[in-house]
C-alpha positions, -999 to +999 in steps of 0.1 A: +125+050-432+122+028-400+125-009-402+095-031-391+101-053-361+109-089-368+076-107-363+092-141-365+106-136-330+083-152-304+074-134-272+061-150-240+044-137-209+056-143-173+034-174-168+051-191-198+085-179-185+078-196-152+068-228-169+098-229-192+125-222-166+109-239-136+117-210-112+094-190-090+084-154-097+105-140-068+135-159-080+132-145-115+129-110-102+159-116-080+179-127-110+167-097-129+180-074-102+213-092-103+214-089-142+215-127-144+183-132-163+170-119-197+152-086-195+116-084-206+105-060-233+076-036-227+049-040-254+021-017-244+015-024-208+027-060-210+062-072-201+072-099-226+103-120-229+118-129-262+116-167-266+151-169-281+166-149-251+151-175-227+164-204-248+199-189-248+197-184-211+187-220-205+215-232-228+240-212-208+232-230-175+256-257-163+242-291-172+235-301-136+212-270-131+190-278-161+158-297-150 
């Protein structure tokens, strides 16, 4: 018996990621290549980021880097 996914976890598209973190699209993809940014999940054809992964990444930044 497989377990149903946790629907309480929020997912966001790239446009929302850009708004939340205040970085450009090229910068986010550069950080992804460097394994320094949360990986998106593929849901159908869409790439979606878990909201809690983004929040944890933002909290991990040094205070002087947070906008």
